[in-house]
Structure formats: C-alpha cells, structure tokens
Backbone as CSV, one residue per row, in Angstrom:
resi,resn,N_x,N_y,N_z,CA_x,CA_y,CA_z,C_x,C_y,C_z
1,PHE,-214.932,-45.085,23.096,-213.686,-45.377,23.779,-212.469,-45.076,22.907
2,ALA,-212.665,-44.886,21.628,-211.548,-44.655,20.713,-210.683,-43.457,21.108
3,PRO,-211.263,-42.340,21.567,-210.406,-41.207,21.940,-209.432,-41.530,23.072
4,SER,-209.729,-42.554,23.854,-208.845,-42.909,24.972,-207.440,-43.241,24.509
5,PHE,-207.300,-43.666,23.260,-205.980,-44.013,22.749,-205.078,-42.786,22.598
6,PHE,-205.667,-41.600,22.435,-204.834,-40.406,22.263,-205.084,-39.308,23.298
7,THR,-206.063,-39.462,24.168,-206.370,-38.417,25.151,-205.192,-38.148,26.080
8,GLY,-204.524,-39.187,26.547,-203.367,-39.011,27.429,-202.266,-38.200,26.771
9,ASN,-202.011,-38.473,25.487,-200.996,-37.702,24.763,-201.410,-36.241,24.617
10,LEU,-202.694,-36.005,24.366,-203.176,-34.627,24.265,-203.036,-33.892,25.593
11,ILE,-203.323,-34.587,26.695,-203.172,-33.974,28.019,-201.705,-33.647,28.281
12,SER,-200.812,-34.563,27.921,-199.375,-34.317,28.109,-198.910,-33.119,27.296
13,ARG,-199.456,-32.969,26.106,-199.015,-31.897,25.222,-199.640,-30.542,25.568
14,PHE,-200.949,-30.536,25.862,-201.664,-29.269,26.033,-202.065,-28.960,27.471
15,GLY,-202.054,-29.951,28.337,-202.433,-29.743,29.731,-203.843,-30.227,30.028
16,HIS,-204.111,-30.368,31.318,-205.406,-30.893,31.759,-206.560,-29.945,31.449
17,VAL,-206.396,-28.689,31.826,-207.505,-27.735,31.724,-207.967,-27.536,30.279
18,PRO,-207.069,-27.347,29.301,-207.554,-27.196,27.926,-208.309,-28.429,27.409
19,ILE,-207.867,-29.610,27.790,-208.550,-30.823,27.328,-209.914,-30.952,27.998
20,ILE,-209.983,-30.644,29.284,-211.282,-30.661,29.968,-212.205,-29.619,29.330
21,ALA,-211.667,-28.444,29.024,-212.473,-27.396,28.384,-212.987,-27.858,27.021
22,LEU,-212.141,-28.527,26.248,-212.595,-29.083,24.967,-213.713,-30.098,25.183
23,GLY,-213.593,-30.871,26.247,-214.650,-31.823,26.578,-215.965,-31.122,26.867
24,LEU,-215.909,-30.020,27.610,-217.130,-29.257,27.900,-217.729,-28.677,26.624
25,VAL,-216.871,-28.186,25.740,-217.348,-27.658,24.459,-218.016,-28.774,23.654
26,ALA,-217.395,-29.946,23.617,-217.979,-31.078,22.885,-219.334,-31.473,23.466
27,LEU,-219.471,-31.433,24.789,-220.759,-31.740,25.412,-221.803,-30.686,25.041
28,GLY,-221.398,-29.440,24.989,-222.312,-28.386,24.545,-222.729,-28.584,23.097
29,ILE,-221.768,-28.951,22.248,-222.066,-29.232,20.843,-223.035,-30.404,20.735
30,CYS,-222.858,-31.396,21.581,-223.768,-32.539,21.615,-225.202,-32.070,21.818
31,SER,-225.410,-31.208,22.793,-226.767,-30.710,23.061,-227.314,-29.895,21.897
32,VAL,-226.472,-29.064,21.311,-226.916,-28.252,20.176,-227.334,-29.153,19.017
33,ILE,-226.524,-30.153,18.711,-226.873,-31.091,17.638,-228.170,-31.814,17.974
34,ALA,-228.288,-32.273,19.213,-229.491,-33.002,19.623,-230.731,-32.115,19.551
35,LEU,-230.568,-30.823,19.770,-231.708,-29.905,19.691,-232.149,-29.633,18.259
36,THR,-231.278,-29.922,17.282,-231.652,-29.676,15.883,-232.611,-30.728,15.356
37,GLY,-232.712,-31.856,16.026,-233.643,-32.894,15.589,-233.240,-34.259,16.096
38,THR,-234.070,-35.225,15.784,-233.823,-36.589,16.266,-233.690,-37.586,15.125
39,ASP,-233.353,-37.098,13.932,-233.075,-38.030,12.841,-231.818,-38.817,13.169
40,LEU,-231.657,-39.935,12.498,-230.559,-40.842,12.820,-229.194,-40.168,12.699
41,HIS,-228.972,-39.383,11.647,-227.661,-38.736,11.486,-227.401,-37.728,12.608
42,GLN,-228.433,-37.018,13.047,-228.265,-36.075,14.156,-227.962,-36.821,15.455
43,PHE,-228.640,-37.927,15.644,-228.420,-38.736,16.835,-226.990,-39.267,16.862
44,TYR,-226.507,-39.774,15.719,-225.137,-40.292,15.656,-224.107,-39.186,15.899
45,LEU,-224.309,-38.029,15.275,-223.370,-36.916,15.489,-223.364,-36.474,16.952
46,ALA,-224.551,-36.420,17.552,-224.635,-36.050,18.967,-223.916,-37.081,19.832
47,LEU,-224.062,-38.359,19.498,-223.380,-39.401,20.271,-221.863,-39.302,20.145
48,VAL,-221.367,-38.966,18.958,-219.919,-38.792,18.779,-219.431,-37.624,19.643
49,ALA,-220.150,-36.507,19.602,-219.768,-35.351,20.430,-219.860,-35.696,21.910
50,LEU,-220.892,-36.435,22.292,-221.047,-36.856,23.686,-219.877,-37.738,24.119
51,GLY,-219.515,-38.701,23.287,-218.406,-39.599,23.620,-217.089,-38.856,23.753
52,LEU,-216.833,-37.938,22.832,-215.594,-37.159,22.888,-215.588,-36.257,24.123
53,GLY,-216.717,-35.615,24.388,-216.813,-34.740,25.557,-216.640,-35.498,26.853
54,TRP,-217.295,-36.643,26.954,-217.180,-37.464,28.164,-215.732,-37.922,28.343
55,ASN,-215.122,-38.391,27.265,-213.758,-38.901,27.336,-212.786,-37.814,27.781
56,PHE,-212.823,-36.664,27.134,-211.902,-35.584,27.491,-212.158,-35.095,28.909
57,GLY,-213.415,-34.962,29.281,-213.743,-34.489,30.624,-213.368,-35.485,31.702
58,PHE,-213.708,-36.752,31.484,-213.453,-37.767,32.505,-211.962,-38.057,32.656
59,ILE,-211.286,-38.311,31.560,-209.856,-38.624,31.648,-209.066,-37.386,32.076
60,GLY,-209.410,-36.231,31.529,-208.728,-35.001,31.936,-208.927,-34.700,33.408
61,GLY,-210.154,-34.831,33.878,-210.454,-34.562,35.286,-209.831,-35.568,36.230
62,THR,-209.898,-36.838,35.854,-209.332,-37.884,36.706,-207.818,-37.747,36.812
63,SER,-207.170,-37.471,35.684,-205.708,-37.330,35.738,-205.305,-36.037,36.451
64,LEU,-206.106,-34.987,36.337,-205.836,-33.756,37.085,-205.983,-33.997,38.580
65,LEU,-206.994,-34.751,38.958,-207.233,-35.047,40.372,-206.021,-35.719,41.012
66,THR,-205.413,-36.655,40.306,-204.277,-37.376,40.893,-203.049,-36.487,41.057
67,THR,-202.964,-35.386,40.304,-201.796,-34.499,40.445,-201.868,-33.656,41.706
68,THR,-203.017,-33.624,42.349,-203.189,-32.780,43.535,-203.006,-33.541,44.837
69,HIS,-202.582,-34.790,44.747,-202.436,-35.625,45.943,-201.072,-36.303,45.962
70,THR,-200.672,-36.730,47.156,-199.405,-37.444,47.291,-199.531,-38.816,46.645
71,LEU,-198.397,-39.439,46.422,-198.376,-40.761,45.804,-199.172,-41.773,46.624
72,ASP,-199.085,-41.673,47.948,-199.832,-42.589,48.820,-201.341,-42.386,48.720
73,GLU,-201.772,-41.170,48.452,-203.199,-40.857,48.403,-203.829,-41.111,47.036
74,GLN,-203.025,-41.103,45.985,-203.556,-41.113,44.625,-204.511,-42.265,44.339
75,ALA,-204.147,-43.473,44.683,-205.003,-44.623,44.378,-206.327,-44.539,45.132
76,LYS,-206.278,-44.131,46.394,-207.510,-44.014,47.189,-208.417,-42.923,46.635
77,VAL,-207.826,-41.782,46.308,-208.607,-40.662,45.795,-209.207,-41.010,44.435
78,GLN,-208.419,-41.641,43.586,-208.940,-42.015,42.273,-210.038,-43.063,42.407
79,GLY,-209.868,-43.995,43.320,-210.907,-44.996,43.555,-212.200,-44.365,44.043
80,LEU,-212.100,-43.427,44.984,-213.290,-42.734,45.482,-213.937,-41.920,44.367
81,ASN,-213.118,-41.227,43.592,-213.635,-40.446,42.467,-214.376,-41.344,41.480
82,ASP,-213.770,-42.450,41.100,-214.417,-43.368,40.161,-215.726,-43.907,40.730
83,PHE,-215.728,-44.236,42.016,-216.943,-44.725,42.664,-218.055,-43.681,42.591
84,LEU,-217.725,-42.435,42.926,-218.727,-41.370,42.910,-219.213,-41.078,41.494
85,VAL,-218.283,-40.949,40.560,-218.660,-40.643,39.179,-219.508,-41.764,38.598
86,LEU,-219.048,-42.991,38.740,-219.793,-44.102,38.146,-221.108,-44.352,38.876
87,GLY,-221.176,-44.026,40.158,-222.451,-44.091,40.873,-223.445,-43.088,40.315
88,LEU,-222.965,-41.883,40.029,-223.834,-40.871,39.425,-224.226,-41.248,38.000
89,VAL,-223.304,-41.856,37.264,-223.619,-42.320,35.911,-224.717,-43.380,35.963
90,THR,-224.608,-44.285,36.914,-225.632,-45.319,37.076,-226.983,-44.691,37.389
91,THR,-226.995,-43.744,38.304,-228.239,-43.047,38.653,-228.818,-42.333,37.434
92,ALA,-227.960,-41.654,36.689,-228.419,-40.950,35.490,-228.966,-41.925,34.453
93,SER,-228.309,-43.070,34.305,-228.777,-44.064,33.338,-230.163,-44.577,33.688
94,PHE,-230.380,-44.849,34.959,-231.680,-45.367,35.377,-232.772,-44.295,35.370
95,SER,-232.397,-43.041,35.528,-233.410,-41.987,35.579,-233.628,-41.290,34.236
96,SER,-232.774,-41.534,33.252,-232.870,-40.796,31.992,-234.185,-41.046,31.264
97,GLY,-234.653,-42.267,31.268,-235.930,-42.560,30.607,-237.082,-41.818,31.249
98,ALA,-237.100,-41.790,32.572,-238.165,-41.069,33.282,-238.076,-39.570,33.003
99,LEU,-236.858,-39.027,33.016,-236.685,-37.597,32.725,-237.150,-37.268,31.312
100,LEU,-236.795,-38.115,30.359,-237.211,-37.910,28.976,-238.731,-37.978,28.859
101,SER,-239.326,-38.944,29.516,-240.780,-39.109,29.474,-241.508,-37.936,30.133
102,LEU,-240.997,-37.479,31.255,-241.653,-36.397,31.993,-241.462,-35.023,31.349
103,PHE,-240.245,-34.748,30.864,-239.911,-33.388,30.447,-239.679,-33.211,28.952
104,GLY,-239.423,-34.283,28.234,-239.202,-34.185,26.794,-237.736,-34.019,26.417
105,TRP,-237.480,-34.287,25.153,-236.127,-34.290,24.598,-235.432,-32.937,24.756
106,ASN,-236.103,-31.868,24.355,-235.463,-30.548,24.394,-235.115,-30.118,25.811
107,THR,-235.995,-30.366,26.756,-235.725,-29.973,28.140,-234.522,-30.721,28.694
108,VAL,-234.404,-31.991,28.343,-233.240,-32.771,28.793,-231.960,-32.164,28.223
109,GLN,-232.002,-31.714,26.972,-230.821,-31.099,26.363,-230.499,-29.754,27.017
110,TYR,-231.533,-28.952,27.256,-231.321,-27.656,27.911,-230.796,-27.824,29.334
111,ALA,-231.141,-28.920,29.967,-230.702,-29.161,31.350,-229.191,-29.331,31.446
112,MET,-228.534,-29.621,30.324,-227.070,-29.735,30.349,-226.399,-28.381,30.546
113,ALA,-227.054,-27.314,30.117,-226.431,-25.984,30.152,-225.962,-25.579,31.550
114,PRO,-226.794,-25.685,32.595,-226.297,-25.283,33.918,-225.086,-26.103,34.380
115,ALA,-225.102,-27.401,34.102,-223.966,-28.240,34.500,-222.703,-27.825,33.755
116,LEU,-222.826,-27.530,32.469,-221.668,-27.096,31.689,-221.166,-25.736,32.168
117,ILE,-222.077,-24.855,32.532,-221.686,-23.530,33.033,-220.950,-23.655,34.364
118,VAL,-221.460,-24.485,35.255,-220.794,-24.684,36.557,-219.408,-25.290,36.353
119,ALA,-219.311,-26.308,35.498,-218.010,-26.939,35.245,-217.051,-25.952,34.580
120,GLY,-217.549,-25.160,33.641,-216.710,-24.146,33.004,-216.234,-23.096,33.995
121,ALA,-217.121,-22.675,34.879,-216.740,-21.704,35.913,-215.681,-22.290,36.840
122,ALA,-215.803,-23.563,37.164,-214.793,-24.219,38.004,-213.438,-24.240,37.304
123,LEU,-213.431,-24.463,35.990,-212.166,-24.446,35.244,-211.556,-23.049,35.223
124,VAL,-212.395,-22.040,35.042,-211.903,-20.657,35.063,-211.310,-20.340,36.433
125,TRP,-212.010,-20.724,37.492,-211.515,-20.499,38.858,-210.188,-21.220,39.076
126,LEU,-210.090,-22.474,38.630,-208.855,-23.242,38.784,-207.705,-22.565,38.052
127,THR,-207.950,-22.136,36.838,-206.910,-21.469,36.052,-206.473,-20.170,36.718
128,ALA,-207.434,-19.387,37.203,-207.101,-18.131,37.886,-206.317,-18.402,39.163
129,SER,-206.692,-19.429,39.904,-205.975,-19.784,41.137,-204.549,-20.196,40.838
130,GLU,-204.361,-20.993,39.789,-203.009,-21.426,39.417,-202.155,-20.236,39.010
131,ARG,-202.742,-19.287,38.305,-201.987,-18.095,37.894,-201.596,-17.249,39.093
132,ARG,-202.523,-17.101,40.058,-202.197,-16.328,41.266,-201.058,-16.984,42.030
133,VAL,-201.104,-18.297,42.153,-200.058,-19.024,42.878,-198.728,-18.894,42.150
134,SER,-198.736,-19.013,40.824,-197.475,-18.928,40.083,-196.887,-17.519,40.130
135,ARG,-197.723,-16.485,40.225,-197.218,-15.114,40.331,-196.620,-14.824,41.696
136,THR,-197.153,-15.449,42.740,-196.656,-15.183,44.092,-195.527,-16.113,44.496
137,ALA,-195.294,-17.166,43.721,-194.212,-18.106,44.053,-192.864,-17.450,43.767
138,PRO,-191.880,-17.708,44.631,-190.558,-17.094,44.423,-189.829,-17.673,43.238
C-alpha cells in the first residue's frame, strides 16, 4: 500500500497511461523474478514488483475510468468497477491454490503473459485513439 502515497502525484505529473504501463511492466517483472526461483529473497522481490504493479495498474485504471464519465456517473461507475475488480480478486484468491496445485508455479507465472499482452494492447489502442481524436479536433 505504500506506493498509494505517491501514485496520485505520479499520475498527475505523467498521466494515466504511462503509470498503467509501468504497472504492467512491474507485473511482468514480478513473473520473471518468480520464474527465477522460489527462494525467500526472490519471493520478496516478486511481491514488491507485484504490489507496485497492482497499485499503478489499479489506481491508474480507476482514476482513468472516472475521467470518461460525467460527474453524476463517476461514483456509480467507480463503485461498479470496484465491485467487479474486487470480485475477480476474491475469485482469484480462492482459486490460486488449486491452480498452483494443478499446474505448478511456472505455469501460473506464464499465465500472466496473455493478460499483460491484452492489457498492453488495450493501452496502445487507447493511446492511438486519443491521438486520432486530438488530430481531428479543431
């Protein structure tokens, strides 16, 4: 939770998309570290990268989401987003042990790659869309 103290300032300074992208990179680094082994120092480093990635991605994404809605809609949309995200987190928490038992540590780490690729592609699409809109705006 420590990054939460400065994530908002980073978003204000650099923008939503770069911070979300840094979060995706940190999540990728988490998997790479976790794939190098399961010694305590590797586990701790992976957890730090995971925490930073989650923080940048979640706060960056949530604050970006509210910029796309009217003031009247923002609280409802953020509430729905939090409900969906935390519902998925709960599901992942309860299923992680079974996934680890069935597929093993490395497979669980490799499984992050498609999710990171999809999220990265969504960021690229968002950035390209914003550029197209800004070029066509008078």
